[in-house]
C-alpha positions as CSV (number, residue, x, y, z in Angstrom):
1,M,0.0,0.0,0.0
2,S,1.2,3.5,-0.7
3,T,-0.1,6.9,0.3
4,I,-0.2,10.1,-1.7
5,D,1.8,13.3,-2.0
6,A,0.3,16.8,-2.0
7,D,-0.1,17.0,-5.8
8,W,-1.5,13.6,-6.3
9,G,-5.2,14.7,-6.3
10,Y,-4.6,17.5,-8.8
11,K,-2.6,15.2,-11.2
12,N,-5.4,12.5,-11.0
13,A,-8.5,14.8,-10.8
14,D,-9.9,13.6,-14.1
15,K,-10.4,10.1,-12.6
16,F,-13.0,11.4,-10.2
17,P,-16.7,12.3,-10.6
18,A,-17.3,15.9,-11.8
19,T,-18.4,17.2,-8.4
20,L,-15.2,16.2,-6.8
21,R,-13.0,16.9,-9.8
22,E,-14.0,20.6,-9.8
23,K,-13.2,21.0,-6.1
24,I,-9.8,19.3,-6.6
25,K,-8.9,21.5,-9.5
26,N,-10.0,24.7,-7.7
27,D,-8.1,23.9,-4.5
28,G,-11.3,23.4,-2.6
29,F,-10.4,19.8,-1.6
30,V,-7.2,18.1,-0.5
31,F,-6.9,14.4,0.0
32,P,-5.8,13.4,3.5
33,A,-2.2,12.3,3.7
34,Q,-3.1,8.7,4.8
35,T,-5.3,8.1,1.7
36,E,-4.3,4.8,0.1
37,V,-4.1,4.7,-3.7
38,E,-2.7,1.2,-4.3
39,Y,-4.2,-1.9,-2.6
40,S,-5.1,-5.5,-3.3
41,P,-8.6,-6.3,-4.4
42,F,-11.1,-7.1,-1.6
43,L,-14.8,-7.7,-1.1
44,A,-16.8,-4.7,0.1
45,Y,-20.3,-4.5,1.4
46,R,-22.7,-1.6,1.3
47,A,-26.2,-1.1,2.8
48,I,-28.7,0.4,0.4
49,T,-32.4,0.9,0.9
50,R,-35.2,0.0,-1.5
51,K,-38.9,0.5,-1.3
52,E,-40.9,-2.6,-0.5
53,G,-41.2,-4.7,-3.7
54,D,-38.4,-3.0,-5.5
55,L,-36.0,-5.8,-6.6
56,S,-34.0,-3.7,-9.0
57,E,-30.3,-4.4,-9.4
58,V,-27.5,-2.5,-7.6
59,T,-26.3,0.3,-9.9
60,R,-23.7,3.1,-9.9
61,N,-26.4,5.3,-8.4
62,D,-26.4,3.3,-5.2
63,F,-22.8,4.3,-4.7
64,R,-23.2,8.1,-5.3
65,S,-21.9,10.4,-2.5
66,K,-23.8,13.1,-0.8
67,A,-22.1,15.6,-3.1
68,E,-23.2,13.7,-6.3
69,K,-26.7,13.3,-5.0
70,K,-26.8,17.1,-4.4
71,E,-28.8,16.5,-1.2
72,K,-30.8,19.4,0.1
73,K,-29.3,21.4,2.9
74,I,-31.0,21.0,6.3
75,R,-31.8,24.4,7.8
76,G,-29.1,25.5,10.2
77,K,-26.7,22.8,9.2
78,V,-23.5,23.8,7.5
79,I,-22.1,21.4,4.9
80,D,-18.3,21.2,5.0
81,Q,-17.4,20.6,1.3
82,T,-13.7,20.2,2.2
83,D,-14.5,17.1,4.3
84,P,-13.6,13.9,2.4
85,A,-16.7,12.2,3.9
86,Y,-18.9,14.5,1.9
87,Y,-17.5,13.0,-1.3
88,G,-17.2,9.4,-0.2
89,V,-19.5,6.5,0.5
90,S,-19.4,4.1,3.3
91,F,-18.7,0.4,2.9
92,F,-17.6,-2.5,5.1
93,K,-15.1,-5.3,4.6
94,D,-17.0,-7.5,7.1
95,K,-20.6,-8.5,6.4
96,D,-21.4,-9.2,10.0
97,I,-20.4,-5.7,11.1
98,L,-22.6,-4.3,8.3
99,K,-25.5,-6.4,9.5
100,S,-25.1,-5.3,13.1
101,K,-24.9,-1.6,12.2
102,F,-27.9,-1.9,9.8
103,V,-30.1,-3.6,12.4
104,N,-29.1,-1.2,15.1
105,A,-29.8,1.8,12.8
106,F,-33.5,0.9,12.9
107,K,-33.9,0.3,16.6
108,F,-36.1,3.0,17.9
109,P,-36.4,4.1,21.5
110,N,-39.1,2.6,23.6
111,P,-41.8,5.3,23.9
112,C,-42.9,4.0,27.3
113,K,-39.4,4.2,28.8
114,K,-38.8,7.3,30.9
């Protein structure tokens, strides 16, 4: 595995989606120093949601970042467009961890508990 130097992002900007590409070229985004650019292939798991009865295949759209989706801003919440997480997507190398996080994400508080 190798990490990147300060100019790596600018030299490779054309490999990224347009949303991130423009930020890189205009010095609005810098990759963290610990970003890995060479690695061995591995399996990755991602949780996606579908409406009931929707059995469509997984597509590139299921892996779009918040920046690519152009999500609406929540009133009073500032979006840090220099944060790498805004342009990335989450995935897991361990399916069991994904399952536990996904199940816990939908556990709602007990309304009777005080």
